[in-house]
N, C-alpha and C positions, 0 to 999 in steps of 0.2 A: 699644891702646898700653899697655905695662906701666909703671906709675909706681913699682913697687917699687924701692927703692934700698938699697944696702948700708949698714950702720951705719958712718958716718964723719961727721966734723965735730963741732962742739961742740953739746951738748944743754943746754937751759935748761928748768927746771921752773917753771911759773907765769907769769903775765903781769900787768902793771900794770893793764890794763883792756882791754875788748873794746868796740869801737864799730862797729856795722854789720859790714862785711866785714873790718875792720882789727883786728889784735891788736898791742898795744904791749908789747914785751919789754924789760925793763930790764937795764942793766949788761952789755951784750953787747960782745964784742971780736973783732977780726979778722973782721969781717963787711963784705961789699961791697954796693954798690947793685945791685939787680935779682938778687941771689943767691937761689937756690932754697931753700925752707924746707919741712921736713916737720913737720906739726902732728899730734900724737896726742892722742886723748881717753883717759879712764881705761879704756875698754873695749878700747883698742889699735887703734881704727880710724884710719887715716892719711889726711890731706888735704894737698894741696900748697898752698904759698903762695910769695910772692916779696917781697923787701925793697923797699919803696917809698921809705923815708927812713931816714937814720941821723943820730943826734946823740950828744952826750956822755951823755945821759940814757937813751935807749932807741932801739930799732930798730922801725920801723913795718912790719908784715908784712901783706900783702894775701892773704887766704885765698881761693883760687880756687873752692873748692867750698862756700863759705858757712861761717858760724860757728855755725849752729844746733846746739845740744847741747854746745857748748864752755863750760867754766867757767874763769874766769881763774886760779883757785887750783890747778887740777888738770891743766891741759893741759901738754904737753911740746913744746918747739920744738927741732928739730935743724937747724942751718944747714949746708947741703951743699957749700958752696964752689964752686958753679957756677950759671950762669944756666939758664933753662928751655930745654931742647933737645928737638928733634923728630927721630925717625928718618925720613929721606926716601927715597923710592924711586919709580921710574917706575911700579911696580905700583899706586900709589895712584890712578891714573886708573881711572875706573869704579867707585870706592868712595865710600861715604858715611861721614863722620866727625862727631863732635861738635865743639864749639868748641875743645877742647884736643887734637884729633887722635886721639881714641879711636874705634874702629869702631862705627858705628850699624847697619850692614847685616848683622850676624851673622857676618861674616867674621873671620879672624884678624888680629892686628896686623901691619902691614907688616914684612917681614923686611929689615932693613938695618943694616949696621954704621956707616953714615954718619949721625951725629947732629948737627944744625945748631942753632946759637943762633937762636931765633925773632926776635931783634931785628935780625938781619942785620948786614951790614957796609956802611958808607958807600961809595958808588961814587965813585971819583976822577973829578971833572968832566972832566979831560983825557982819560980813557979812554972817556967817553961818545960814542956815535955819534949823529948827528942823526936824529930820527925821520923815516922816509920810508916810502913804499909803502902803497898803498891796501888797507884791509880792507873787504870787502863784507859789510854786515849784512843786506841784503835789504829794508831800510826806506828808502823814497825820501826821507823827510824828513831822514835822516841821510846816506845815500850821496850824494844830489844836492846838498845845501846845507851840510852840516856833517860832511864826510867824516872818518872815523876812520882814522888811519895807524898803522903799526907803531911801537911804542915810545912812543905818546902816552898821556897821562892825561886822559880826557874824562869828567867827571861828568855825571849826569842829575839835574837839580833837579826835584822833584815836590812834591805836596801831599797831604794826607790825603784818601783816597777816589779819587785818580787811579790809573790802571792801570799803575803803575810795575812791579809784579810781572809783569804780562803782557808788558810791553815788554822787561824784562830777560830773561825766559825766551825770548822770541823772538830776541833778540840772540844768546844762547848757542846756540840751535838752529840759527840760520842763518848766523852769522858764518863766513866762510871767506876764504882767500887766493885771489887770482885765479890764482896759480901752483899748480896742483893737486898738483904733486910735493912741495911744501913741507909738512912735518908741522905741524899746528896743533892745539893742545890748549887746554882751558879749566880754570880753577880758580874755583869759585863759593863765596862766603862769605856766609852769611845770619846777620845779627846781630839777636838778639831776635825771631826770627820765630815765629809761632804754629804749632801742630802741623799745622793744615790747610794753611797756606801752605807748610810744609816738604814735606808730601805732594804738594802741587800741583807743586812744582818737580821732585821725584823722578819722579812719574808722567809729567810733561811730557817730561823728558829720555829716559825709557825709551820712551815712545810714538814719539818722533821719531827714535830711533836714535842720539841724541847722547850717551847715558849712558856709552858706552865711552871717550869722550875727555874726560870731565868728572870732576874730583875735587871733591866737595861737602863743605863744612864748615858745619855747621848748629848755631849756638848758639841753642837754643830759648828761647821766652819764659819758661818756668818754670825755666830754668837760672839760677844766680847771675849777677847783672848784671855782676859783675867779670870773668866769663869772656869777655864781649864785648871786653874790652881786649886779650885775647890772640888771639882768633879771626882778625882780619885779619892779624896777624903770622904766625900758623901757616900761613894760606893763602898768604901771600906767600913764606914760606920754601920751601914746596913748589914754587911757581911759579919761584923762582930756581933750584932744582935742575933742573927740567924745561928751563928756558931756557938756563942758562949751563953746565950739566953735560951735559945730553942734547941740546943744540942745537935745541930745539923753539921754535916761536913760540907764545907763551902769551897768552891773553886772560884777565885776572882781573876778575871782576865781583863787587862787594861791595855788599850791601844789608842794612841801611839804616845809613849812616854817622851819622845823627842819633842812633840808639840808642847807638852807640859814644860819641858826645860826651856824651850824658846819663849814661852810666856814669862817664865821666871827671869830670863835674861832681859826681856822687854821691860818688866817692872823695875828690875835692878838699875837699868840704864836711866829710866825716868826718875828714879830716886837719887841719881848721881853717885851711885856706889862705885868703888874702885873695882874694875873688872878683873877676873882671873883668866884662866885658859879660854881662848877663843871668845872672850867677852862674857862668858858665863860668870855669875857671882861666885865669890870665894866659898860660900856656904852651900854650894850645889851638892856636895857629898852628904852633908848632914841633912839637907832637905830631902834628898832621895831616900836616905836611910829612914827618915820619919814615916815614909810610906811603905817601903819594903818590909821594915821590921814589924809591921802590924800583922804579918802572916805568922802562923805557928799554931801550937797546941798549948793548953794551959792545964796544969794539974787540977783535978777536981771537976773538969768540964769534959763531957763526952765529945764535944764538937771540935772542929779544926778549921783553919783557913789556909788554903793552898793558893799561891799567887803566881800567875803567869803574866808578866809584863812584856809587851811587844814594843820594840823601839827600832826606828829606822836609822841606819848609819849614813851620814852624809858622805857621798863618794865611796861607799862601802868601806869606810875607814874604821876598823875595829879599835883603833887607838884614839878615836875621837873622845872628848871628855864624857859624853853621855854613856856610851857603852863601856868605856874604860872604868868610870867610877861605879857603874852598875855592877860590873864584874867583881869588884871588891866587896860589895855588900851581899850579893846573892850567892846561892850555892850551885854555881855553874851557869851554863848558858846553852841555848840551842841556836845554831848559826845557819842561816839560809845562804846557799851558795849560788852565785850567778851563773857559773859554768854549768852546774847540774841543771839549772832552770833552762838555759839556752839549749841544752841537749834533750829537753823534754821530760826530765825526771821530776815527778811530783810525789810528795813534797820535796823540794830541793834542799834537804837538810844535810849540811856538810858532815862527813863522817869523823873527821879528825879535830877540827876546832870545837866541836860540840862536846859538852861534858856535863854530867850530873854528879856532883860530889857526894850526894846522899843516896845514890842508886844502890850501893852495897847494903844499905840498911833497910831497903824496902823490897828486895827481891830474894829469891832463893827459897829454902825450905820454909813452909808455913805461909808463904806469900805467893810465889809463882811456881817455879820448878827448880829442882836442884841444879840443873845445868845452866841456869840463866846467867849468873855472874861470870863463870869461866867462859861460857860461849861468847858473851859480849867482849871480854878481854881478848879472846882469840880473833874475833872479827876485827877489832881495832888494830891488832898487831899485823894481821894479814893485809888489811886495807892500807896501812902505812907503808908496807913493802910495795904494794901496787903503785902508790904514788912515786916511790923512788924508781921503780922500773919504768914507769911512763916518762919520767924526766930523762932517764938514760936512753930510752928509745928515741926521744927527740934528737939526741946528739948523734947516736951511732946507727939509728935505724932499727926497726923492729925485727928485721930479718937477721940481724947480728946478735940478737938476744939468745940466751941459753934456753934449753927446753923447759927448765923449771921456771924461768922468768916468763916464758910464754904461757905457762899454766897459770901464773899469777895474774897475767893480763886477762885471761878468760875468767878467772875468779872475780876480778874487779868489775868486769862487764856484767857478770851474773849478779853480783852483789848490788850494783846500782840499779839494774833493770828489773830484778825480781824481788829483792829484799827492800831497798829504799823506795822504789817506784810502786805506787798504788793509786787507785782511783780516789777522786775527791769524796765519793760517797761509799767507799769501801771501808768497812769497820772490821779490822782483823782482831780476832782473839789473840791473847798473848801466846797461847800454845801454837797457833799457826805461825806467828812471827818467829818463834824459836825454831820451829821445824824448817822454815825458809832459810834461817841462818845455817843450819846443818846441811841443807841442800847445797848452799853455796860453797861451804867448806869441803863438800864431797869432791869438788873439782881439784883439790890439792892432795898431794901424797900424805899418808897418815903420819909419817915421820916429820912433817913440817908443822904439825899441830902440837906445840909445846906447852900451851897454857891450859889445857884440859887434861883431866886425869885419865888413866888407862881405863878405869871403870866407865867413865862417861863416853869415852871413845868406843868401848865395846858395846855400849847400849845404843848410842845415837849415830855414830859414824857409819857403822855397818848398815843401819836402817836406811841411811841416806843413799848408800850405794845400792842397796837391795831394791 
């Protein structure tokens, strides 16, 4: 991507001060919020920045490529009169870019005369279509009990050391629409990822053959942290072009949103803002919403954007501000469980804290199978009872449990080892997932299954026993 710009706009020499990635330019006029700024050092090297704040005294400019080597007395700032724009093209699929949309794969910049504001445009709520229709990820823990539907935003809550990178790569490799004739593309954004992690994703997509339908945006760990504030917006801008201009169904996967929030806190501290919870800025909720709410479907457009954002919870604390506020904006969450991971279950997706609020609208007749929703409800209920029985066994000992409680323990083991547990490269059709659920329920007496109809029991419960 070529960032060279023509000489236009007002130019200012010198700055009041430089703090971290921020440059404070005094006595500016006719400057707008989020306006693009060109910063030049005495050697003539150019860097891009954007206006974060404006007051009577100065404009606060965030330098996207860092302030190393800049001196407040000699730098020159030219305000360009427009916000950060990205040339978008369908040819960006199969390519690898950095966090600002510049090629990392050795290829040329995308050729396009269509340059989009990376901040996007708000979607009129009246124009939104309700998210529906099932997306198969090939993971039983998601497809069977927390189904992803088109136009939904469903984050994955993880912890340090848990295999969220492997899970996210598997979702991108395997996710597909049950209607094979519908075009399905992916946009992947990595925020603050290490070089080995970036190479893992690139090799993974190449080996699986998914590379041609994935556009990757990688903001590496050694890149300026402020770059991460633009990377998800750049990725979502490309996704909007593919979905609403090209009519494609797009899955956007962003990892790790916690790194994004850390950068937001860093910038807020440098600006001298009054901190909120855990030092994060008070506008964290609205800032996250400006990203998450870019998912969805629009009336009159055949395309859709489905968003899966991965975030790591410090100390596995689900009440931390980042997962807490994310849960208020999104339609559920997938939670990775450390206990399941330590017992060798992959993917270690927790059965009870995980939830897809829109699952009921994307499964069942016409989408998957008639028994999908009631089966998921029954599995939730039975697994919740397993948790209570296990807690009781810790107190009184397993030998003191009733015969029924011991059956529930067997069900819990089968549910975790046969239904939740699967190979990293095992792509299960949804029909196989549902059959595995019935196999697990076959370990329990029929009169314990209260959430499925007699007709479904007659059809599937007997088959499981047989």
